[in-house]
FIKE-241263 format. One line per 10 residues: their letters; for each residue x, y, z of C-alpha. Coordinates in steps of 0.05 Angstrom, whole numbers, m for minus. Example, Ala and Ser with C-alpha at 12.3 -4.5 7.8 and 13.67 -1.06 7.14 Angstrom:
2
AS = 246:m90:156 ~ 273:m21:143
END
This chain:
764
XXXXXXXXXX = m828:1964:1550 ~ m797:1895:1558 ~ m863:1862:1541 ~ m858:1895:1472 ~ m796:1853:1457 ~ m821:1789:1489 ~ m834:1730:1441 ~ m906:1707:1432 ~ m908:1637:1466 ~ m961:1614:1416
XXXXXXXXXX = m911:1620:1359 ~ m864:1571:1394 ~ m921:1523:1408 ~ m908:1455:1376 ~ m978:1451:1347 ~ m1018:1492:1299 ~ m1093:1501:1290 ~ m1123:1483:1223 ~ m1170:1537:1195 ~ m1246:1531:1195
XXXXXXXXXX = m1249:1469:1238 ~ m1281:1490:1303 ~ m1337:1460:1344 ~ m1367:1487:1408 ~ m1354:1442:1468 ~ m1379:1474:1532 ~ m1329:1526:1555 ~ m1281:1506:1500 ~ m1277:1512:1426 ~ m1254:1447:1393
XXXXXXXXXX = m1206:1454:1334 ~ m1171:1404:1290 ~ m1096:1413:1291 ~ m1030:1380:1275 ~ m960:1375:1302 ~ m915:1422:1265 ~ m857:1373:1259 ~ m890:1311:1230 ~ m962:1331:1215 ~ m992:1284:1266
XXXXXXXXXX = m1066:1300:1273 ~ m1090:1324:1341 ~ m1149:1361:1372 ~ m1140:1428:1407 ~ m1188:1454:1459 ~ m1182:1530:1462 ~ m1210:1575:1517 ~ m1206:1651:1508 ~ m1202:1686:1575 ~ m1231:1751:1548
XXXXXXXXXX = m1295:1717:1525 ~ m1310:1682:1590 ~ m1332:1701:1660 ~ m1290:1691:1722 ~ m1328:1628:1739 ~ m1317:1600:1670 ~ m1243:1616:1673 ~ m1239:1581:1740 ~ m1272:1519:1710 ~ m1226:1520:1649
XXXXXXXXXX = m1163:1523:1691 ~ m1190:1467:1735 ~ m1203:1424:1674 ~ m1133:1440:1648 ~ m1104:1414:1713 ~ m1147:1352:1716 ~ m1130:1332:1645 ~ m1056:1333:1663 ~ m1064:1289:1724 ~ m1119:1240:1705
XXXXXXXXXX = m1095:1182:1662 ~ m1140:1125:1641 ~ m1151:1088:1574 ~ m1224:1111:1573 ~ m1211:1184:1591 ~ m1191:1234:1538 ~ m1116:1231:1533 ~ m1076:1295:1547 ~ m1019:1307:1498 ~ m995:1378:1511
XXXXXXXXXX = m1019:1445:1534 ~ m1004:1519:1536 ~ m1030:1571:1585 ~ m1023:1645:1569 ~ m1056:1708:1594 ~ m1103:1708:1536 ~ m1118:1635:1521 ~ m1114:1564:1546 ~ m1093:1511:1496 ~ m1107:1438:1512
XXXXXXXXXX = m1079:1387:1462 ~ m1109:1317:1461 ~ m1112:1257:1415 ~ m1153:1269:1353 ~ m1227:1263:1371 ~ m1297:1282:1349 ~ m1355:1301:1395 ~ m1403:1242:1404 ~ m1462:1282:1377 ~ m1425:1297:1313
XXXXXXXXXX = m1402:1225:1306 ~ m1472:1197:1315 ~ m1500:1246:1264 ~ m1447:1225:1213 ~ m1462:1152:1226 ~ m1536:1163:1218 ~ m1523:1191:1149 ~ m1486:1126:1132 ~ m1541:1082:1159 ~ m1534:1091:1234
XXXXXXXXXX = m1486:1064:1286 ~ m1495:991:1300 ~ m1511:964:1369 ~ m1442:931:1372 ~ m1407:998:1366 ~ m1454:1031:1417 ~ m1447:974:1465 ~ m1372:980:1467 ~ m1376:1056:1472 ~ m1422:1052:1533
XXXXXXXXXX = m1377:999:1563 ~ m1319:1048:1559 ~ m1357:1107:1588 ~ m1384:1065:1646 ~ m1314:1039:1659 ~ m1285:1109:1661 ~ m1341:1132:1707 ~ m1328:1073:1753 ~ m1254:1092:1754 ~ m1271:1163:1777
XXXXXXXXXX = m1323:1143:1828 ~ m1295:1080:1858 ~ m1220:1087:1849 ~ m1208:1162:1851 ~ m1269:1181:1895 ~ m1285:1237:1846 ~ m1351:1260:1818 ~ m1354:1280:1745 ~ m1415:1324:1754 ~ m1420:1338:1680
XXXXXXXXXX = m1435:1272:1645 ~ m1474:1277:1581 ~ m1469:1275:1505 ~ m1424:1337:1507 ~ m1375:1302:1553 ~ m1362:1242:1507 ~ m1314:1243:1448 ~ m1298:1190:1396 ~ m1228:1176:1369 ~ m1207:1151:1301
XXXXXXXXXX = m1218:1078:1321 ~ m1290:1093:1342 ~ m1275:1087:1416 ~ m1312:1132:1464 ~ m1272:1175:1512 ~ m1296:1213:1573 ~ m1278:1287:1573 ~ m1306:1353:1597 ~ m1272:1349:1665 ~ m1290:1421:1681
XXXXXXXXXX = m1334:1403:1741 ~ m1296:1343:1768 ~ m1292:1348:1844 ~ m1278:1305:1904 ~ m1336:1270:1939 ~ m1316:1304:2004 ~ m1305:1373:1973 ~ m1241:1411:1958 ~ m1206:1428:2024 ~ m1156:1473:1989
XXXXXXXXXX = m1205:1525:1965 ~ m1276:1545:1945 ~ m1318:1491:1911 ~ m1328:1495:1836 ~ m1396:1520:1813 ~ m1445:1467:1789 ~ m1460:1461:1715 ~ m1529:1493:1721 ~ m1497:1555:1752 ~ m1459:1565:1688
XXXXXXXXXX = m1510:1538:1639 ~ m1582:1543:1663 ~ m1607:1493:1612 ~ m1567:1438:1647 ~ m1617:1434:1703 ~ m1657:1380:1669 ~ m1599:1332:1676 ~ m1595:1342:1752 ~ m1622:1285:1794 ~ m1671:1298:1851
XXXXXXXXXX = m1615:1285:1901 ~ m1539:1285:1908 ~ m1483:1266:1902 ~ m1461:1196:1880 ~ m1529:1173:1857 ~ m1530:1233:1811 ~ m1472:1203:1770 ~ m1512:1142:1749 ~ m1574:1185:1738 ~ m1535:1225:1686
XXXXXXXXXX = m1509:1160:1657 ~ m1582:1140:1645 ~ m1594:1207:1611 ~ m1534:1194:1566 ~ m1561:1126:1546 ~ m1629:1156:1530 ~ m1598:1210:1486 ~ m1553:1161:1449 ~ m1613:1122:1424 ~ m1667:1176:1422
XXXXXXXXXX = m1631:1242:1410 ~ m1629:1305:1453 ~ m1669:1301:1518 ~ m1725:1353:1516 ~ m1742:1349:1590 ~ m1730:1304:1650 ~ m1800:1273:1645 ~ m1781:1243:1577 ~ m1736:1193:1613 ~ m1798:1152:1628
XXXXXXXXXX = m1808:1139:1554 ~ m1763:1082:1533 ~ m1763:1100:1459 ~ m1709:1064:1420 ~ m1669:1038:1479 ~ m1653:964:1463 ~ m1695:913:1500 ~ m1634:879:1530 ~ m1614:946:1561 ~ m1683:969:1585
XXXXXXXXXX = m1682:935:1654 ~ m1614:963:1671 ~ m1631:1032:1643 ~ m1693:1035:1687 ~ m1649:1022:1748 ~ m1606:1081:1730 ~ m1663:1131:1727 ~ m1705:1101:1782 ~ m1737:1148:1833 ~ m1704:1114:1892
XXXXXXXXXX = m1630:1136:1893 ~ m1611:1078:1938 ~ m1635:1028:1886 ~ m1591:1057:1832 ~ m1531:1012:1819 ~ m1458:1032:1826 ~ m1426:1040:1757 ~ m1384:977:1770 ~ m1446:936:1787 ~ m1484:964:1727
XXXXXXXXXX = m1426:942:1682 ~ m1426:873:1714 ~ m1501:865:1704 ~ m1498:885:1631 ~ m1439:838:1619 ~ m1478:777:1644 ~ m1495:723:1594 ~ m1547:749:1545 ~ m1535:821:1568 ~ m1529:881:1522
XXXXXXXXXX = m1454:885:1534 ~ m1443:811:1523 ~ m1425:803:1449 ~ m1366:786:1404 ~ m1347:858:1393 ~ m1339:874:1467 ~ m1303:808:1479 ~ m1254:822:1423 ~ m1239:892:1450 ~ m1228:866:1520
XXXXXXXXXX = m1180:813:1493 ~ m1141:865:1453 ~ m1134:908:1515 ~ m1101:849:1552 ~ m1067:816:1493 ~ m997:829:1520 ~ m1009:784:1580 ~ m1045:728:1543 ~ m1015:660:1529 ~ m992:644:1459
XXXXXXXXXX = m1046:591:1450 ~ m1099:641:1470 ~ m1073:691:1419 ~ m1074:639:1364 ~ m1145:621:1378 ~ m1166:694:1383 ~ m1137:712:1314 ~ m1171:651:1284 ~ m1239:672:1311 ~ m1226:745:1294
XXXXXXXXXX = m1228:731:1219 ~ m1300:708:1224 ~ m1322:769:1265 ~ m1287:824:1226 ~ m1343:829:1174 ~ m1391:854:1228 ~ m1342:901:1262 ~ m1341:977:1247 ~ m1291:997:1193 ~ m1256:1050:1235
XXXXXXXXXX = m1246:1000:1291 ~ m1214:950:1243 ~ m1167:1002:1213 ~ m1144:1038:1275 ~ m1147:986:1330 ~ m1146:916:1301 ~ m1094:930:1248 ~ m1040:958:1295 ~ m1050:898:1340 ~ m1043:850:1282
XXXXXXXXXX = m979:883:1259 ~ m951:883:1329 ~ m970:810:1338 ~ m932:791:1276 ~ m872:835:1289 ~ m861:818:1363 ~ m910:764:1383 ~ m891:707:1335 ~ m964:700:1316 ~ m945:668:1250
XXXXXXXXXX = m992:652:1192 ~ m1055:659:1235 ~ m1053:735:1229 ~ m1054:735:1153 ~ m1129:724:1142 ~ m1152:780:1189 ~ m1095:824:1164 ~ m1118:819:1091 ~ m1191:829:1112 ~ m1173:894:1147
XXXXXXXXXX = m1130:914:1088 ~ m1193:920:1045 ~ m1212:982:1086 ~ m1147:1018:1071 ~ m1130:1066:1016 ~ m1074:1049:968 ~ m1026:1095:1003 ~ m1044:1067:1072 ~ m1036:996:1046 ~ m967:1012:1019
XXXXXXXXXX = m945:1043:1084 ~ m973:994:1135 ~ m983:925:1104 ~ m935:918:1045 ~ m871:922:1089 ~ m899:866:1132 ~ m918:824:1072 ~ m848:831:1043 ~ m819:808:1109 ~ m867:750:1113
XXXXXXXXXX = m843:722:1046 ~ m774:711:1076 ~ m803:667:1132 ~ m785:594:1135 ~ m852:577:1165 ~ m888:533:1114 ~ m957:552:1140 ~ m939:625:1130 ~ m913:614:1060 ~ m972:574:1035
XXXXXXXXXX = m1022:623:1066 ~ m986:680:1031 ~ m989:644:964 ~ m1062:626:973 ~ m1082:698:988 ~ m1035:734:940 ~ m1094:757:898 ~ m1114:804:955 ~ m1050:844:956 ~ m1015:834:889
XXXXXXXXXX = m1043:900:861 ~ m1007:938:916 ~ m938:908:901 ~ m892:947:856 ~ m847:912:806 ~ m783:930:842 ~ m806:896:907 ~ m832:835:870 ~ m767:823:832 ~ m717:838:887
XXXXXXXXXX = m752:819:952 ~ m810:771:937 ~ m795:729:876 ~ m727:704:902 ~ m763:674:962 ~ m823:649:924 ~ m782:606:876 ~ m759:563:934 ~ m829:534:933 ~ m817:501:866
XXXXXXXXXX = m768:453:898 ~ m805:444:964 ~ m818:372:985 ~ m890:390:1002 ~ m935:382:940 ~ m984:434:966 ~ m930:487:968 ~ m906:469:898 ~ m977:474:873 ~ m990:542:905
XXXXXXXXXX = m924:568:880 ~ m943:549:809 ~ m1011:582:817 ~ m980:646:844 ~ m942:656:779 ~ m1007:675:745 ~ m1007:737:788 ~ m932:751:792 ~ m915:742:718 ~ m939:811:696
XXXXXXXXXX = m893:844:746 ~ m830:801:734 ~ m771:829:696 ~ m737:799:635 ~ m688:755:673 ~ m737:728:725 ~ m793:714:676 ~ m758:689:614 ~ m700:653:647 ~ m708:637:721
XXXXXXXXXX = m782:620:719 ~ m776:579:655 ~ m721:537:687 ~ m765:519:745 ~ m825:505:700 ~ m783:459:657 ~ m760:419:717 ~ m831:414:745 ~ m861:392:680 ~ m808:339:668
XXXXXXXXXX = m793:312:737 ~ m848:327:787 ~ m877:262:812 ~ m947:293:820 ~ m985:290:755 ~ m1032:347:774 ~ m973:393:787 ~ m944:377:719 ~ m1012:392:691 ~ m1016:459:728
XXXXXXXXXX = m947:478:704 ~ m972:470:632 ~ m1034:510:648 ~ m994:567:679 ~ m944:568:622 ~ m1000:579:573 ~ m1031:632:616 ~ m967:673:622 ~ m947:663:549 ~ m969:734:530
XXXXXXXXXX = m917:762:579 ~ m859:722:551 ~ m815:755:499 ~ m821:728:428 ~ m754:691:430 ~ m773:654:493 ~ m841:636:465 ~ m808:607:403 ~ m761:565:444 ~ m809:541:498
XXXXXXXXXX = m882:536:479 ~ m883:482:426 ~ m833:438:463 ~ m868:447:530 ~ m937:432:504 ~ m910:374:463 ~ m880:345:526 ~ m946:352:561 ~ m981:313:506 ~ m936:254:522
XXXXXXXXXX = m951:255:597 ~ m984:192:623 ~ m1030:236:665 ~ m1092:249:623 ~ m1104:319:649 ~ m1033:338:630 ~ m1044:314:559 ~ m1109:353:556 ~ m1073:415:583 ~ m1020:408:529
XXXXXXXXXX = m1073:406:474 ~ m1111:465:502 ~ m1045:502:510 ~ m1034:496:435 ~ m1104:521:423 ~ m1099:580:470 ~ m1032:604:443 ~ m1043:588:369 ~ m1031:661:349 ~ m958:655:371
XXXXXXXXXX = m940:602:319 ~ m922:613:247 ~ m962:574:196 ~ m900:534:178 ~ m892:512:251 ~ m966:496:255 ~ m963:451:194 ~ m896:418:206 ~ m891:411:281 ~ m957:422:317
XXXXXXXXXX = m1008:386:273 ~ m968:321:268 ~ m963:321:344 ~ m1038:334:353 ~ m1056:280:303 ~ m1025:227:348 ~ m1073:247:402 ~ m1134:232:360 ~ m1126:159:383 ~ m1113:176:456
XXXXXXXXXX = m1147:128:505 ~ m1181:187:539 ~ m1243:214:504 ~ m1233:284:531 ~ m1163:287:503 ~ m1187:262:435 ~ m1243:313:433 ~ m1197:371:450 ~ m1147:346:398 ~ m1199:346:343
XXXXXXXXXX = m1222:416:361 ~ m1152:443:363 ~ m1133:410:297 ~ m1194:443:265 ~ m1173:511:290 ~ m1103:504:261 ~ m1130:476:196 ~ m1177:535:190 ~ m1118:583:192 ~ m1080:542:140
XXXXXXXXXX = m1140:540:94 ~ m1151:615:102 ~ m1080:631:79 ~ m1084:579:24 ~ m1145:613:m5 ~ m1119:684:8 ~ m1043:688:16 ~ m1048:761:35 ~ m1076:740:102 ~ m1009:711:123
XXXXXXXXXX = m983:775:153 ~ m1047:787:192 ~ m1050:716:221 ~ m976:718:241 ~ m975:788:270 ~ m972:762:342 ~ m914:713:330 ~ m862:766:344 ~ m905:813:386 ~ m883:836:454
XXXXXXXXXX = m918:824:520 ~ m992:839:522 ~ m1031:869:579 ~ m1068:826:629 ~ m1130:791:603 ~ m1101:770:536 ~ m1106:696:553 ~ m1176:701:582 ~ m1201:657:525 ~ m1179:595:561
XXXXXXXXXX = m1196:619:631 ~ m1250:567:636 ~ m1204:507:633 ~ m1149:543:671 ~ m1194:550:732 ~ m1206:475:733 ~ m1133:460:724 ~ m1106:508:775 ~ m1160:516:828 ~ m1189:448:842
XXXXXXXXXX = m1155:395:800 ~ m1089:390:837 ~ m1116:391:908 ~ m1169:339:890 ~ m1121:291:856 ~ m1066:298:908 ~ m1116:282:963 ~ m1142:220:926 ~ m1075:193:903 ~ m1017:223:942
XXXXXXXXXX = m950:205:912 ~ m982:168:854 ~ m955:179:784 ~ m1024:197:760 ~ m1040:142:711 ~ m970:120:690 ~ m982:48:708 ~ m1051:47:678 ~ m1032:67:607 ~ m961:45:592
XXXXXXXXXX = m981:19:523 ~ m1005:88:501 ~ m939:122:515 ~ m907:160:458 ~ m832:169:451 ~ m803:238:444 ~ m750:252:393 ~ m684:281:415 ~ m662:351:397 ~ m595:385:400
XXXXXXXXXX = m579:452:431 ~ m558:516:398 ~ m488:534:419 ~ m485:599:458 ~ m560:600:471 ~ m582:639:532 ~ m628:582:548 ~ m571:536:568 ~ m592:532:641 ~ m666:527:631
XXXXXXXXXX = m672:451:644 ~ m723:445:588 ~ m679:387:564 ~ m694:349:628 ~ m707:275:618 ~ m778:255:601 ~ m781:193:644 ~ m850:176:617 ~ m830:183:544 ~ m771:135:539
XXXXXXXXXX = m808:69:530 ~ m860:86:478 ~ m893:39:430 ~ m900:86:371 ~ m855:138:338 ~ m880:210:343 ~ m865:258:287 ~ m792:280:292 ~ m809:350:270 ~ m839:366:337
XXXXXXXXXX = m771:375:369 ~ m733:405:310 ~ m732:475:339 ~ m659:484:358 ~ m659:490:434 ~ m642:440:488 ~ m712:412:497 ~ m723:337:496 ~ m651:313:496 ~ m649:246:531
XXXXXXXXXX = m592:215:571 ~ m549:163:537 ~ m572:108:583 ~ m644:111:561 ~ m632:66:501 ~ m602:m4:507 ~ m528:m8:494 ~ m510:m40:428 ~ m575:m21:396 ~ m539:2:334
XXXXXXXXXX = m505:m64:324 ~ m571:m100:332 ~ m601:m55:280 ~ m548:m75:230 ~ m549:m150:241 ~ m599:m162:186 ~ m640:m209:228 ~ m702:m165:230 ~ m757:m171:179 ~ m748:m125:119
XXXXXXXXXX = m789:m60:120 ~ m828:m31:62 ~ m788:4:9 ~ m759:70:31 ~ m778:64:105 ~ m724:60:158 ~ m725:44:232 ~ m717:101:281 ~ m654:67:307 ~ m624:71:238
XXXXXXXXXX = m625:147:236 ~ m556:177:241 ~ m566:212:309 ~ m492:230:317 ~ m473:256:248 ~ m442:324:255 ~ m443:320:331 ~ m369:313:341 ~ m374:241:367 ~ m417:207:419
XXXXXXXXXX = m437:139:445 ~ m477:92:404 ~ m526:83:460 ~ m567:145:449 ~ m568:218:430 ~ m505:254:450 ~ m509:317:492 ~ m466:376:479 ~ m454:427:425 ~ m463:412:353
XXXXXXXXXX = m516:423:300 ~ m572:469:321 ~ m625:424:290 ~ m620:349:302 ~ m660:329:242 ~ m623:377:197 ~ m564:330:205 ~ m603:275:172 ~ m601:312:106 ~ m525:321:111
XXXXXXXXXX = m509:247:104 ~ m461:221:51 ~ m483:220:m21 ~ m483:144:m18 ~ m547:144:24 ~ m604:120:m21 ~ m659:157:16 ~ m670:222:52 ~ m717:219:112 ~ m744:284:139
XXXXXXXXXX = m794:291:195 ~ m809:216:191 ~ m834:222:118 ~ m806:188:56 ~ m784:238:3 ~ m788:236:m73 ~ m712:223:m76 ~ m723:159:m38 ~ m774:134:m87 ~ m729:149:m146
XXXXXXXXXX = m670:114:m113 ~ m707:50:m100 ~ m745:47:m165 ~ m734:m19:m202 ~ m702:m55:m143 ~ m731:m119:m115 ~ m745:m126:m42 ~ m685:m172:m30 ~ m638:m125:m67 ~ m664:m67:m29
XXXXXXXXXX = m654:m101:38 ~ m583:m122:19 ~ m566:m52:m3 ~ m594:m23:61 ~ m553:m71:104 ~ m489:m53:68 ~ m501:21:77 ~ m517:10:150 ~ m454:m29:160 ~ m413:27:130
XXXXXXXXXX = m446:78:175 ~ m432:36:237 ~ m359:27:218 ~ m352:102:208 ~ m382:115:276 ~ m336:66:311 ~ m277:100:278 ~ m301:167:303 ~ m310:142:374 ~ m242:109:374
XXXXXXXXXX = m209:174:352 ~ m248:216:400 ~ m214:239:464 ~ m234:271:530 ~ m307:277:550 ~ m331:266:479 ~ m310:193:483 ~ m362:179:536 ~ m412:230:513 ~ m420:298:545
XXXX = m483:300:586 ~ m508:367:609 ~ m525:372:683 ~ m587:409:706
END
């Protein structure tokens, strides 16, 4: 009666059997299962007492006991078990019978010799452990006794008939396999006992390469057994039992130079088994060599054995950057979910490393994992560490950091992309001593332009590309021109005519032929748009639809991918190697330099910390005046420090000792740079708040001015004012007006107090 109320022990078992997943395995039925708590996959061997004989039940209980007590890396690992009156449950690591595994591999193209060589190595090693170390005989070795785990490693199981060499003194001996299964007789050797183990090993080798053994006489036919293995196989199945090698000696013979078990796959596995006791230098060398070998290794082995070792080596072994290449190679075999779980956390942690080799390797190989990174991780955990590379003293790291922005930009948020990144790009383009890096910055800015918001594009693109066209490094000038061409849809026609075309026209006389050619092509493209609207004004809306458009999906800027590849991939590394630390042509072409006009900053602009107003060191001593309209855009681009122009330049301009200029034309030094600025030094453009457009202040001069100069062009008002005046009268009138202007400025400076007296200069 009490048994009626007893709980079923199977219900409390920590594992459950998955339906319709059984395979016959000798006495046992093999099921796939999982742990109830966490879903960990396992294999369950189930023996039902009611369906077996007394002998079979005795063998099943013996196997249950052996599995608990025998522990070896190459023997099927026992996890848990349950013994009831009705059933025996044996839980092991998740495995597949070797016959099923080989059949599945054959459907994919067949198992390679590398995989089979390591599998046989494991089985022979397990057999040697039983025979030589434990003095036990397996008595049941064959295809049915070998199982394959998720990593593709072979495990020795079917311990039903394992017995001591000297017999079991505690009870009756176990029945031999042929007593339970008559068809097993063909695997019995002509003698016993130890020599029979290696005989059955020979049978296993034959079946692995040729399929099921039809009869014992078939062992004489070599079939598909590899040539390197044939001599050793023949020793195993030789007629003389004394000539058969011990499993340990067989393993040693096959591991000799040129042997079947002497290859990179076996060597790599043996190293991984002992990696914990290897020296750091040995580990480094191993991981370097591993990258070359992974392409020939089985996929399951890479996923389930190599990957955990790589992650462990990085986490606890201080392996460093050397693990990255094999790690990303293995990552190609993972699903998106597996990649997110196993590799992404490690990558995020790697980005915080101070190891330069690690950082540059991550940047170089970002293309392999960028698609698995979500935007939250990029903005909060990766980008804050990546931006340190912009200010690194190593040019290679700065270059790779710039290149990485092509991949990161689509995932950056508003603040990181339009503010933080633009500040770093401005500083690099203006101040980096490496010409190729300045060039690459321009290239990358053009490539990520579709992801910038319209306001940022309006503030940055024209000024950035204009700065690039003044760079003494020819490739940078070419990049600036091509940047205009690639982003022409983001400029209004008014900007194209008033700001971009005048800038491009100055490049038609560039000393570099490539720059001139690109300038002519780009000018033609802008002129085509202008002509189109001139002929059909209704096309204006269509041609300017992208000016205020939001970010576009990836691939929008593919039209200039050809030149971007040259600029980003090979140009920088080549030029840095050939001329490290050089200015990239600054000394060679000083006479072709073009000065940049100054521009004021809009008060309250959110671009105040962008550093786009950084000093153009190569554009201060120019021999020709560029069109002022290029910088009349109202942000803080192009403002130059006060010390860039010689002190007292204004007084020199008003001395009257210079030769008179043509009617209506004024020197650049005569422009009223400071009008409406609230004071400033006479030595150069003042920094600080004031008018939003520098050249707008020119039109706000006193009514006494005889001419109005806008964008470097003489207006109709100028011509009317000077009509009828002789050259001498015109010069005299101009000197008088200039003198009045200088006196007014001196009065303003004298009255100015605080920082305005010396000129407020914004710090980067």
